[in-house]
BAFI-3210 file (N, C-alpha, C; in Angstrom, 3 decimals, decimal comma, padded with zeros to 6 digits):
// residues 208
n [1|2|3|4|5|6|7|8|9|10|11|12|13|14|15|16|17|18|19|20|21|22|23|24|25|26|27|28|29|30|31|32|33|34|35|36|37|38|39|40|41|42|43|44|45|46|47|48|49|50|51|52|53|54|55|56|57|58|59|60|61|62|63|64|65|66|67|68|69|70|71|72|73|74|75|76|77|78|79|80|81|82|83|84|85|86|87|88|89|90|91|92|93|94|95|96|97|98|99|100|101|102|103|104|105|106|107|108|109|110|111|112|113|114|115|116|117|118|119|120|121|122|123|124|125|126|127|128|129|130|131|132|133|134|135|136|137|138|139|140|141|142|143|144|145|146|147|148|149|150|151|152|153|154|155|156|157|158|159|160|161|162|163|164|165|166|167|168|169|170|171|172|173|174|175|176|177|178|179|180|181|182|183|184|185|186|187|188|189|190|191|192|193|194|195|196|197|198|199|200|201|202|203|204|205|206|207|208]
n.u [094,174|092,990|091,472|093,021|095,606|096,696|098,057|097,757|096,016|098,354|099,623|097,837|097,505|100,210|100,978|099,679|100,023|102,502|102,295|101,027|102,983|104,871|104,136|103,063|105,032|107,171|109,074|112,171|111,622|111,722|109,882|110,246|109,885|108,978|108,910|107,158|108,753|108,137|108,355|106,041|105,258|104,530|103,455|103,329|104,578|104,828|105,455|108,418|108,294|111,069|112,913|115,026|115,208|118,768|118,465|117,101|118,125|120,744|120,318|120,694|118,858|117,644|117,222|115,867|114,907|114,813|112,807|110,832|110,218|109,682|107,253|105,388|105,460|104,525|101,786|100,908|100,702|098,145|096,666|097,299|095,875|093,221|092,314|092,156|090,379|088,009|087,469|087,887|087,134|087,999|087,428|088,512|089,337|088,023|086,156|086,343|086,627|086,706|086,616|088,113|088,587|090,837|089,540|087,956|090,190|090,376|091,648|092,279|095,106|097,258|098,716|100,957|099,606|100,405|102,137|100,803|098,937|095,969|093,196|090,433|088,056|084,911|083,553|085,231|085,425|087,197|089,505|092,654|095,611|098,810|101,455|104,359|106,230|106,967|106,465|104,782|101,971|098,083|095,401|092,297|089,535|086,409|085,297|085,807|089,010|091,054|091,261|089,471|091,869|094,252|092,892|093,066|095,282|097,067|098,415|100,215|101,137|102,616|104,928|105,728|107,902|108,794|111,380|113,719|114,377|113,739|111,222|110,538|109,845|109,179|107,712|106,936|109,716|111,327|113,062|112,530|113,513|112,232|110,729|110,700|109,462|107,634|106,154|104,592|103,573|101,642|100,245|098,710|096,794|095,435|093,550|092,322|090,500|089,860|090,646|091,859|092,966|095,815|097,174|100,702|102,578|106,096|108,816|111,862|112,299|109,769|106,957|103,859]
n.v [105,223|107,825|110,018|112,956|113,299|110,443|108,632|106,803|104,714|103,864|103,221|100,573|099,112|098,473|096,965|094,698|092,858|092,820|091,572|088,707|087,731|087,508|085,375|083,094|082,397|083,119|084,464|087,093|089,894|093,570|096,719|099,839|103,061|106,270|109,376|112,149|114,685|117,559|117,359|116,994|116,606|113,630|112,181|109,182|108,957|107,014|103,456|100,494|097,541|095,808|093,086|089,982|088,210|085,783|084,003|086,133|087,855|087,222|086,299|084,238|085,380|084,744|082,289|078,708|078,746|081,223|082,402|080,731|081,451|084,009|083,892|082,952|085,024|086,639|085,984|085,793|088,491|088,653|087,163|089,371|091,832|090,880|090,079|093,477|093,975|092,624|092,061|093,756|095,575|097,537|100,321|102,118|105,383|106,827|109,213|110,240|111,574|112,275|115,606|116,037|117,529|117,887|117,094|114,913|112,311|109,568|107,543|106,099|106,782|109,156|111,655|113,643|116,054|117,202|115,749|113,900|112,265|111,794|110,639|109,802|108,148|107,389|105,138|102,915|103,051|103,038|104,299|105,487|106,221|107,974|108,155|110,045|110,830|108,400|106,630|104,757|103,439|103,156|101,250|101,769|099,126|099,287|096,553|093,663|093,090|092,440|089,509|088,263|087,860|086,853|084,553|083,718|083,327|081,998|079,653|077,868|079,113|080,580|082,302|084,474|086,009|087,787|090,275|092,944|094,722|094,449|092,405|089,292|086,958|084,800|082,751|079,476|078,926|081,118|083,898|087,563|090,765|093,133|096,957|097,593|099,978|100,497|098,712|098,504|101,144|099,896|098,053|099,526|100,918|098,699|098,083|099,814|099,382|097,575|094,993|092,045|089,345|088,696|088,853|089,097|089,865|090,116|091,200|091,898|094,518|095,848|095,693|094,014]
n.w [147,202|149,408|150,943|152,464|155,437|155,447|157,220|158,783|156,914|155,813|158,237|158,916|156,486|155,764|157,947|158,472|156,093|157,120|159,145|158,146|156,314|157,685|159,962|158,332|156,388|158,313|157,955|157,817|159,069|158,565|159,214|157,265|158,286|155,960|156,214|155,241|153,502|153,074|156,081|157,977|161,026|163,321|160,500|159,129|156,406|153,724|153,959|154,062|153,621|154,935|153,496|155,362|154,986|154,979|152,554|151,282|150,438|149,541|147,422|144,007|141,664|139,407|140,397|141,136|143,887|144,708|142,941|143,103|146,428|146,101|144,682|146,902|148,156|146,974|147,314|149,473|149,619|147,947|149,421|152,134|150,505|150,204|153,363|153,959|152,378|152,517|155,206|156,584|155,176|153,636|152,869|148,884|147,721|149,765|151,009|153,439|155,821|159,528|161,621|164,027|167,249|169,953|172,557|171,463|172,017|172,781|173,862|176,856|178,193|179,261|176,773|175,285|173,528|170,859|170,649|169,114|166,113|165,021|163,171|162,319|160,909|158,550|156,721|157,236|159,643|161,995|164,479|165,108|166,203|166,144|168,146|168,602|170,006|171,533|170,064|169,219|167,735|167,596|166,752|167,111|166,271|165,921|164,973|165,966|164,595|164,843|166,620|164,531|162,555|163,357|163,833|161,593|160,228|162,472|164,390|166,003|169,849|170,810|172,911|175,048|177,345|180,158|180,703|182,068|180,676|178,123|176,445|175,816|173,212|171,447|168,880|166,241|166,260|166,469|168,540|169,681|170,457|172,689|172,772|176,528|177,704|175,778|174,913|177,733|177,386|175,402|176,881|178,790|177,176|176,090|178,484|179,403|177,447|178,172|177,342|177,865|176,645|175,073|171,501|170,561|167,964|166,277|164,799|163,429|164,048|165,241|167,207|166,906]
ca.u [093,787|092,619|091,285|093,609|096,769|097,013|099,013|096,535|095,808|099,678|099,826|096,991|097,730|101,672|101,291|098,131|100,465|103,103|101,941|100,749|104,057|106,161|103,682|102,462|105,912|108,404|109,943|113,163|111,334|111,876|109,071|110,293|108,913|109,448|108,353|107,336|109,860|108,155|108,711|105,068|105,589|103,785|102,871|104,027|104,798|105,174|106,636|108,621|108,895|112,603|113,446|116,369|116,579|119,550|117,932|116,720|119,372|122,007|119,867|120,228|117,761|117,400|117,719|114,424|114,642|114,057|111,565|109,683|109,801|108,803|105,645|104,758|105,475|102,822|100,740|100,616|099,999|096,944|095,502|096,195|094,700|091,783|092,087|091,964|088,816|086,784|087,323|088,181|086,286|088,782|086,929|089,216|088,962|087,826|086,322|085,108|087,165|085,666|086,769|088,708|089,174|091,828|088,837|087,384|090,949|090,139|092,331|093,190|096,364|097,875|099,076|101,158|098,432|101,042|102,983|100,183|098,350|094,888|093,232|088,595|087,079|083,733|083,421|086,720|084,681|088,372|090,311|093,714|096,481|100,554|102,338|105,604|107,160|107,497|106,665|103,690|100,968|096,804|094,045|091,293|088,452|084,700|084,877|086,333|089,451|092,296|090,550|089,820|092,947|094,997|092,559|092,566|096,779|097,824|098,332|100,641|100,860|103,075|105,645|106,185|108,301|108,898|112,454|114,079|114,217|112,851|109,561|111,207|108,526|109,589|106,818|107,291|111,046|112,123|113,167|112,909|112,933|111,316|110,822|109,771|108,826|106,527|105,352|104,103|102,163|100,571|099,627|097,886|095,649|094,796|093,701|091,653|089,441|088,996|091,247|092,476|093,861|096,081|098,478|102,228|103,692|107,288|109,473|113,402|112,409|108,947|106,424|102,656]
ca.v [106,810|108,440|111,427|113,986|112,538|108,723|108,251|105,344|103,555|103,356|101,740|098,997|097,858|097,476|095,755|093,349|092,346|091,448|089,886|087,682|086,994|087,012|084,487|082,184|082,386|082,620|085,116|088,012|091,439|094,762|097,940|101,459|104,227|107,459|110,721|113,543|114,951|118,594|117,790|116,586|115,815|112,468|111,368|107,997|109,345|105,319|102,067|100,402|096,022|094,892|091,681|090,688|087,041|085,765|083,114|086,481|088,914|086,551|085,038|084,285|085,896|083,815|080,682|078,472|078,821|082,966|082,367|080,113|082,361|085,331|084,052|082,812|086,318|087,412|084,938|086,116|090,453|088,961|087,206|090,500|092,449|089,637|090,298|094,504|094,994|091,525|091,534|095,370|096,832|098,983|100,714|102,920|107,150|106,806|110,733|110,417|111,957|113,001|116,555|115,719|118,150|117,745|116,435|113,448|111,908|108,584|105,989|105,957|107,553|110,815|111,976|115,239|116,308|117,713|114,553|112,910|111,867|111,679|110,152|109,070|107,685|106,868|104,017|101,563|101,949|102,140|105,436|105,902|107,587|108,052|109,542|110,068|110,983|107,303|105,830|103,863|103,785|102,521|101,078|101,143|098,667|098,736|095,008|091,916|092,531|090,816|088,680|087,333|087,620|085,862|082,835|082,741|082,497|081,687|077,990|077,788|079,063|082,500|082,062|085,524|085,892|089,732|091,038|093,681|095,767|093,732|091,708|088,239|086,726|083,420|081,313|079,863|078,652|083,046|085,092|088,611|091,057|094,504|097,212|097,209|101,202|101,181|097,433|099,140|101,222|098,900|097,172|100,819|101,152|097,520|097,806|101,114|098,878|096,352|093,523|090,754|088,465|089,239|087,904|089,669|089,791|090,426|091,927|092,692|096,279|096,888|094,255|094,338]
ca.w [147,057|150,563|151,235|153,615|156,135|154,496|157,731|158,866|156,118|155,739|158,631|158,450|155,372|155,741|159,400|157,899|155,054|158,063|160,156|157,412|156,060|158,913|160,884|157,601|155,295|158,917|156,914|158,877|158,738|159,488|158,936|157,795|157,801|155,284|156,350|154,510|152,932|153,787|158,162|158,831|162,342|163,125|159,486|158,303|154,456|153,361|154,569|153,025|154,148|154,253|153,816|155,946|155,155|154,353|151,164|149,816|150,260|148,911|146,557|143,074|141,515|138,941|141,085|141,171|144,919|144,783|141,960|144,428|147,280|145,316|144,039|148,026|148,442|145,571|147,379|150,773|149,407|147,274|150,861|153,146|150,234|151,038|154,145|153,711|151,286|153,289|157,006|157,234|154,147|153,299|150,763|148,488|147,811|150,559|151,555|154,776|157,391|161,067|162,155|165,514|168,517|171,260|173,811|171,464|171,889|174,111|174,027|178,296|178,557|179,071|175,639|174,685|172,198|169,811|169,259|168,168|164,782|165,135|161,914|162,651|159,476|159,152|156,394|157,858|161,194|162,963|165,079|164,509|166,551|166,344|169,348|167,835|171,089|171,952|167,979|169,147|167,164|168,175|165,390|167,783|164,842|166,126|164,997|166,049|163,610|165,473|166,232|162,993|161,382|164,038|163,911|160,214|160,010|163,408|164,208|167,680|170,757|171,495|173,801|175,845|179,253|180,828|181,693|183,265|180,118|177,169|176,364|175,039|172,184|170,698|168,265|164,723|166,534|166,577|169,128|169,466|171,907|172,261|174,456|177,474|177,485|174,182|175,623|178,388|176,601|174,911|177,534|179,259|176,124|175,998|179,412|179,294|176,533|179,052|176,961|179,112|176,055|172,999|171,292|170,269|166,282|166,286|163,361|163,448|164,917|165,963|167,317|166,631]
c.u [092,975|092,377|092,679|094,951|096,028|098,250|098,314|096,178|096,929|100,236|098,564|097,715|098,876|101,698|100,503|099,893|102,096|103,098|101,775|102,114|105,094|105,262|103,428|104,114|107,111|109,490|110,718|112,651|111,000|111,638|110,137|110,002|109,568|108,209|108,207|108,485|109,758|107,849|107,609|104,930|104,497|102,988|103,752|103,230|104,246|105,916|107,373|108,974|110,246|112,517|114,939|116,432|118,017|119,914|117,364|117,868|120,510|121,407|120,262|119,116|117,068|117,015|115,807|113,959|114,288|112,839|110,152|109,212|108,957|106,800|105,107|105,021|104,010|101,808|100,116|100,222|099,023|096,159|095,980|095,365|093,215|091,494|091,260|090,627|087,441|086,237|087,149|087,736|086,592|088,098|088,209|088,603|087,944|087,704|085,236|085,718|086,696|086,488|087,243|088,728|089,731|090,818|088,204|089,216|090,766|091,087|092,943|094,478|096,340|098,789|099,658|100,334|099,551|101,939|102,157|099,550|097,191|094,013|091,875|088,974|085,783|082,963|084,076|086,358|086,309|088,708|091,671|094,657|098,037|100,728|103,862|106,826|107,702|107,371|105,957|102,312|099,555|095,972|093,025|089,544|087,436|084,158|086,120|088,299|090,397|092,498|090,615|090,875|093,578|094,582|092,580|094,540|097,758|097,765|098,711|100,494|102,257|103,921|106,094|106,570|109,273|110,303|112,731|114,378|113,666|111,655|110,458|109,066|108,949|108,081|107,397|109,374|112,624|111,915|113,377|112,335|112,681|110,963|110,033|108,840|107,655|105,596|104,168|103,250|101,561|099,599|098,360|096,537|094,205|093,691|092,255|090,415|089,063|090,081|091,691|092,918|094,217|097,613|099,912|102,874|104,547|107,930|110,881|113,109|110,674|108,193|104,532|100,986]
c.v [107,396|109,501|112,438|113,304|110,958|108,175|106,658|104,191|103,173|102,019|100,301|098,486|097,174|096,825|094,319|092,798|091,788|091,154|088,519|087,320|087,115|085,477|083,203|081,551|082,683|083,333|086,400|089,198|092,703|096,012|099,157|102,834|105,798|108,212|111,909|114,524|117,215|118,422|117,877|116,482|114,577|111,826|110,819|108,317|107,899|104,968|101,701|098,725|095,362|093,728|090,841|088,977|086,649|085,147|084,016|087,606|088,681|085,589|085,225|084,769|085,733|082,137|080,650|078,903|080,285|082,496|081,858|080,832|083,544|084,898|083,256|083,791|087,298|087,098|085,621|087,635|089,933|088,210|088,433|091,179|092,056|090,432|092,465|094,795|094,393|092,190|092,894|096,183|098,255|099,011|101,883|104,451|107,215|108,740|111,001|110,442|112,823|113,513|116,315|116,313|117,402|116,763|115,146|112,397|111,158|107,280|105,832|106,244|108,949|110,523|113,458|115,052|116,661|117,266|113,947|113,242|111,929|111,824|109,327|109,111|107,223|104,972|103,124|101,719|102,114|104,429|104,959|106,926|107,415|108,681|109,525|110,539|109,614|106,331|104,484|104,332|102,787|102,204|100,727|100,544|098,520|097,000|094,754|092,051|091,604|089,658|087,620|087,155|086,802|084,704|083,113|082,274|081,679|080,465|077,157|078,403|080,147|082,927|083,618|085,650|087,585|089,699|092,053|094,511|095,700|092,855|090,423|087,466|085,830|083,170|080,844|079,822|079,841|083,387|086,544|089,304|092,515|094,712|097,654|098,334|101,049|099,486|097,833|100,237|101,524|098,820|098,599|100,583|099,965|097,344|098,908|100,462|097,556|094,742|092,957|089,612|089,460|088,622|089,132|089,424|090,181|090,493|091,900|093,622|097,193|094,911|094,934|093,519]
c.w [148,373|150,763|152,612|153,840|155,633|156,272|158,022|158,195|155,790|156,753|158,750|157,714|155,878|157,555|158,845|156,751|155,997|158,362|159,447|156,839|156,481|159,554|159,359|156,692|156,723|157,905|158,080|157,611|159,131|158,319|158,361|156,903|157,056|155,791|155,445|154,109|153,478|155,717|158,189|159,766|162,675|161,834|159,045|156,305|154,017|154,352|153,901|154,305|153,803|154,626|154,344|156,252|154,442|152,791|150,099|149,647|149,866|147,919|145,172|141,773|140,279|139,156|141,321|142,607|144,927|144,538|142,785|145,932|146,726|144,957|145,241|148,433|148,423|146,440|148,487|150,632|149,200|148,901|151,944|152,340|150,537|152,100|154,561|153,328|152,438|154,618|157,711|156,506|154,228|152,206|149,916|147,549|148,560|151,442|152,571|156,068|157,917|161,594|163,711|166,279|169,491|171,940|173,146|171,759|172,976|173,737|175,133|178,862|178,417|177,913|175,867|173,071|171,035|169,741|168,679|167,211|164,746|164,122|162,375|161,081|159,502|158,970|157,154|159,147|162,122|163,885|165,098|165,797|166,891|167,332|168,790|168,997|171,694|171,087|168,338|168,141|167,497|167,245|166,543|166,349|166,011|165,880|165,610|165,265|163,693|165,493|165,484|162,556|162,244|164,201|162,598|159,811|161,345|163,871|165,517|168,597|170,273|172,420|174,999|177,403|179,080|181,426|182,038|181,707|179,118|177,706|175,526|174,546|171,848|170,242|166,717|165,089|166,863|167,491|169,243|170,995|171,776|173,343|175,535|177,996|176,382|174,274|176,167|178,241|176,523|175,220|178,213|178,001|175,743|177,207|180,069|178,602|177,621|177,679|177,669|178,364|174,897|172,779|170,696|169,055|167,083|165,507|164,552|164,350|165,325|166,308|167,085|168,013]
res [m|f|e|g|d|t|s|d|c|t|d|v|i|s|c|i|m|t|i|i|i|n|i|v|d|n|a|e|l|s|l|i|d|m|f|n|p|t|y|i|d|g|e|i|y|g|r|i|i|a|f|l|d|p|d|i|i|n|a|d|f|e|s|d|n|f|i|e|k|l|g|k|v|i|s|l|t|a|l|a|n|m|i|v|c|k|i|i|n|f|a|l|y|s|n|d|l|v|d|i|s|n|e|d|y|d|f|g|i|e|v|n|l|s|a|c|n|y|i|k|r|k|s|e|d|w|e|w|v|y|n|d|d|i|g|v|s|s|i|n|f|k|r|e|v|g|c|k|l|l|d|l|i|l|d|e|e|i|f|h|l|s|g|v|n|r|e|i|i|s|y|k|a|k|i|y|a|i|d|k|e|k|f|e|y|a|k|n|i|l|r|y|y|d|e|k|e|y|k|v|i|a|i|r|n|k|f|l]
***
């Protein structure tokens, strides 16, 4: 429960859950956006985390293997909840939206403001922007949340290869190809904030 447009909260919570399940369980996942039936541009109304692993899709729901898998997902969801509450300091019933004018957009890139949804909150201490034209969102945390998150769960190297039309990301014996235009867009934001080191986590249809 949050005040106003909750696109930022939906994005943050679903991304953290996806990162944790993807890395710890090495699961094949896809994030599916649900948009407001009243067609509000740029709003992320809700999200589905879809499991694409054959052993889940084709599972016997009464089998020991499925019950074990389900138990692991529930445990990882609890871990994600702990991170959201303790590391990011997510406060429920947050009535602390900050009024933003067009002049306050500060993401170091030229954007079409009519295509952007921009939300800033006080207690969570972040700015969030979603460019509907490109399909990329950016969360500017005031603390080193990303580093803490990856340090907590990531114990192996991520391999990265730049191709002509795609960027290739590999870790945990899986290979992902991500959209080069979106990746360059994201790198522009990182460069603006002088972030020279970063790690890319990929799923079937998005990268983080």
